[in-house]
C-alpha positions in Angstrom: 196.6 -54.9 -10.9 196.8 -57.4 -8.1 196.7 -56.5 -4.4 200.5 -56.4 -4.0 200.8 -54.0 -7.0 198.1 -51.8 -5.5 199.9 -51.7 -2.2 203.1 -50.6 -3.9 201.1 -48.0 -5.8 200.0 -46.5 -2.5 203.6 -45.5 -1.8 203.9 -43.4 -5.0 205.0 -39.8 -4.4 204.1 -38.9 -8.0 202.4 -35.5 -8.4 199.0 -36.0 -10.0 197.9 -33.7 -12.9 194.2 -33.7 -12.2 193.5 -31.8 -15.4 194.3 -35.0 -17.3 191.4 -36.9 -15.7 188.2 -35.3 -16.7 184.9 -37.0 -15.7 182.9 -39.2 -18.0 179.9 -38.1 -15.9 178.6 -41.5 -15.1 175.1 -41.2 -13.7 175.1 -43.7 -10.7 172.3 -42.8 -8.3 173.0 -41.6 -4.8 172.0 -44.1 -2.0 171.8 -43.6 1.7 174.2 -45.9 3.5 172.7 -48.0 6.3 174.4 -49.8 9.2 174.7 -53.6 9.0 176.5 -56.5 10.6 179.8 -55.4 9.1 179.3 -51.6 8.8 178.5 -49.0 11.4 177.3 -45.6 10.0 178.4 -43.0 12.5 178.8 -39.7 10.7 181.4 -37.3 11.9 178.8 -34.7 12.8 177.4 -37.0 15.5 180.8 -37.0 17.3 181.7 -34.5 20.0 184.4 -31.9 19.0 185.0 -33.3 15.5 186.4 -30.3 13.6 185.0 -31.4 10.2 181.8 -32.7 11.7 181.0 -29.2 13.0 180.9 -27.9 9.4 178.5 -30.6 8.4 176.3 -29.9 11.5 176.1 -26.3 10.5 174.9 -27.3 7.0 172.4 -29.8 8.4 170.9 -27.2 10.7 170.2 -25.2 7.5 169.1 -28.3 5.5 167.5 -30.7 8.0 166.6 -33.3 5.3 170.3 -33.9 4.7 170.5 -36.4 7.6 172.7 -39.3 6.4 175.8 -40.6 4.6 175.2 -40.8 0.9 177.3 -42.5 -1.8 177.1 -43.4 -5.4 175.4 -46.8 -5.7 178.6 -48.5 -7.1 180.7 -46.9 -4.3 178.3 -48.2 -1.7 178.4 -51.7 -3.2 182.2 -51.7 -3.1 182.2 -50.4 0.4 180.2 -53.4 1.5 182.7 -55.6 -0.2 185.5 -53.9 1.7 183.7 -54.5 5.0 183.4 -58.2 4.1 187.2 -58.2 3.4 187.8 -57.5 7.1 188.5 -60.2 9.6 185.4 -61.1 11.7 187.1 -59.3 14.6 186.7 -56.0 12.9 183.8 -53.8 11.7 184.0 -50.8 9.3 182.9 -47.4 10.6 181.8 -44.9 8.0 182.2 -41.2 9.0 181.6 -39.4 5.8 180.6 -39.9 2.2 179.0 -37.3 -0.1 179.8 -33.7 0.9 177.7 -30.7 -0.3 179.8 -28.2 -2.2 179.0 -25.5 0.4 180.5 -27.7 3.2 183.6 -28.4 1.0 184.3 -24.7 0.6 183.8 -24.0 4.3 186.2 -26.8 5.3 188.9 -25.6 2.9 188.7 -22.0 4.0 188.6 -22.7 7.7 191.4 -25.3 7.5 193.6 -22.6 5.9 192.5 -20.1 8.5 193.2 -22.3 11.4 196.6 -23.2 10.1 197.5 -19.5 9.7 196.3 -18.8 13.2 198.6 -21.6 14.5 201.5 -20.4 12.2 201.2 -16.6 12.0 204.5 -16.5 10.1 202.9 -18.0 7.0 201.1 -16.1 4.3 197.5 -16.6 3.2 198.6 -18.4 0.1 200.9 -20.7 2.0 198.1 -21.5 4.4 195.8 -22.3 1.5 198.5 -24.6 0.0 198.7 -26.4 3.3 194.9 -26.8 3.5 194.9 -28.2 -0.1 197.0 -31.2 1.2 193.9 -32.3 3.2 190.9 -30.7 1.5 190.3 -30.7 -2.3 190.0 -27.2 -3.8 187.0 -27.1 -6.2 188.8 -24.5 -8.2 191.5 -27.0 -9.0 189.9 -30.4 -9.1 186.7 -32.3 -8.7 186.4 -32.9 -5.0 186.0 -36.7 -4.3 183.5 -36.2 -1.6 181.4 -33.7 -3.6 181.3 -36.3 -6.4 180.0 -38.8 -3.8 183.0 -40.9 -4.8 184.9 -40.9 -1.5 184.5 -42.3 2.0 186.1 -41.6 5.3 186.3 -44.8 7.4 187.4 -46.0 10.8 187.6 -49.6 12.2 186.3 -50.9 15.5 186.7 -54.2 17.3 183.4 -56.1 16.7 183.0 -57.4 20.3 184.0 -54.3 22.2 183.3 -51.4 19.9 186.7 -50.0 20.6 188.5 -48.1 17.9 191.7 -49.5 16.4 194.7 -47.3 17.0 195.8 -45.7 13.8 198.3 -43.2 15.2 196.1 -40.1 14.7 192.5 -39.1 14.9 190.6 -38.8 11.7 190.7 -35.2 10.2 194.0 -34.5 11.9 195.7 -32.0 9.6 199.3 -32.9 10.6 201.9 -35.2 9.1 200.6 -37.9 11.4 197.6 -38.3 9.1 199.9 -39.3 6.2 199.4 -43.0 5.3 203.1 -43.8 5.7 203.9 -41.5 8.5 207.2 -43.0 9.8 206.8 -42.5 13.6 204.2 -45.1 14.3 204.2 -48.1 16.5 204.1 -51.6 15.0 200.5 -51.9 16.0 199.5 -48.6 14.4 201.3 -49.6 11.2 199.6 -52.9 11.2 196.2 -51.4 11.8 196.6 -49.1 8.8 197.5 -52.1 6.7 194.4 -53.9 7.8 192.2 -51.1 6.6 194.3 -50.4 3.5 194.2 -54.1 2.3 190.4 -54.3 2.8 189.7 -51.1 0.8 192.2 -51.8 -2.0 190.8 -55.3 -2.3 187.4 -53.8 -3.1 188.8 -51.6 -5.8 189.3 -48.3 -3.9 192.2 -46.0 -4.2 194.0 -44.7 -1.1 195.1 -41.2 -0.2 198.7 -40.4 0.6 197.9 -37.6 3.1 194.9 -39.2 4.9 195.0 -42.8 6.1 191.1 -42.9 6.5 190.2 -41.6 3.0 189.5 -43.9 0.1 187.8 -43.2 -3.2 186.3 -45.0 -6.2 185.5 -43.2 -9.5 187.2 -39.8 -8.8 190.3 -38.3 -10.4 192.7 -39.8 -7.8 191.2 -43.3 -8.5 191.6 -42.8 -12.3 195.3 -42.0 -11.7 195.8 -44.8 -9.3 194.4 -47.5 -11.6 195.6 -46.0 -14.9 192.2 -45.0 -16.4 192.0 -42.1 -18.8 188.8 -40.6 -17.3 187.3 -40.4 -13.8 183.7 -41.6 -13.5 181.8 -38.9 -11.5 181.2 -35.2 -11.5 180.1 -33.1 -8.5 176.5 -33.8 -7.4 174.2 -32.1 -4.9 171.0 -33.3 -3.3 
């Protein structure tokens, strides 16, 4: 599948049957990602007022040795390739990789809770369905982050450190987070394409509902590239 075919695949609205893509349980080791000339590791829990980062911060307070961004070794290798795919003007910022299962469950439950508080007319089940658009439910599929198969990434200008404008903040749980949200400026659309092309070029799969989320070796990746099995199962440190 060449890059143009991959780009076209990102526009698919096909519903994925995750039960079809069980894991081959490949045993790639976990590695701690470090900053470099092309990658800045700046976890979301280091950011002020980051909704998702707060859930990581709570976990880290209970488990202080969990103090970095971890990925499967092959995922980390491909992430470095993606960073090299970016023009010299840009630098990849990594916000999240592996996610402990406890954090995954907290994020799902609290995302649903927050949505119901903002929309009191919806039921608990409807709020949970909304949350599942943005957070993988461990009862339904193998969460990409829990498998250490997914990364959440931003991009900055190398010289200034200023973030590119993607039209929404990371972890925004509204339609603005959707990869092809229509009401974007030309600059915002172009910025999303810059990131998308770099990540697809390194073999990652995109996420329709989150412009910042990419994965390699999870169930969504298996569907995206037409593989019969995903590579990774959930892993904890």
